[in-house]
N, C-alpha and C positions, 0 to 999 in steps of 0.2 A: 370178418377181417377187412380193413381197408388200407390203401395206401396213397398218399398224396404227393405230387410233385408239382412245382411250381416253375414255369418255364418263361423263356422271353420271346419265343417265337414259334411258327409254324414247324420249322424244321426240328427245333428241340422238342416240341409236342410229338413229333412223329418218332423221335428216338425214344424218348419216355414211353409212348405207346407200345412199341416194340419190346422194350425191356419188361414192360408189364406182361404182355404175350408170352415171352419166352419165360417168363416166373410160372406160368399156367393159369392166366386169366385169359377169358374169351373177351371178344370185342364188345359182347352184349353186357359185361362187367366193368368196361372201362368208359369213363365219362369226361367230356373236356367242357370247361366253360370258360368265357371270356367276357368282360363289360361290355363290350359293343354287341349287340344282338346279330349284326349281320357277319361279324368275324367269327363270333361262337357257333353260328349256323354254319357258315363256308368251312370251317376247320372240321367241324363233326361230320360234315358230308365227305369232305376231301380225305380225312383221316378215317373214316369208316369207324367211328366212335358211336356209343347209345346217347340219344337225348335224354333228358330229365323229364320223364311224363308223368302219366296219370299212375302208372304201377309204382314209381318211386316216391311221387308226391301225395297221391290223393286226390281226388275229383275236388274236393273243397280247396285246397292250397293251389291246384292247378288254376281254378276259376279266380281265386282271390289274388293270384298274381297278374292277372290283367289291370287290376287297380293298383297295385303296388309301384312304388319306385322300381327302378332297375335293382338299385343297392339291395332294398328288401327282396326283391324278388330270388336274386342271387343268392342271399342268407338263407332265404328258405330251401332254395334247391339244394344247396350246400347241406343244409341240414338234413333234409330228405335222404340224402347218401349216408347218413349216419354219423355225421361229424357233430360235434357240441356247438352251442351257440356261440361260445368264444372264439373255437375254431373259425367257424363261420365267418364272425368278424375280421379275425384276422387275416383271412384268405380272401375276403371281399375287398380289403385294402390293398392286397397285392394286385387283384383284378382292377383297382381304380388306377394303378400305375401302369397299367398296358400290359400286364403279364397274363399268362393262360393257366389255368388250374387243371389237372389231370387227376381225376380220381378213380382208382381201381378198387373194387368193393366185391367181397363174395359174400353171399347170404349165409347166415349164420356165425 
């Protein structure tokens, strides 16, 4: 099961994350993505969310992302969290506009 929120800034991201935590998700089940790598990294660290890594993407996709455009990399990460290719494209467009994507997902 996954839930997705698109927010405008770090304050709204923090609020969305707190709402997911109040609904029973753990910090290890909440992911944050932004189009700018530094913004994504800074917000992920500041808000203590999980980074999309090997366990979500698999080693091949993780290595392939080194050679992908940022848009392709983001779509790959979004899909690795269980969203469809169409959803990944839609959310990547939101990220292009400077928004932040919060995904809460439970295994199973």
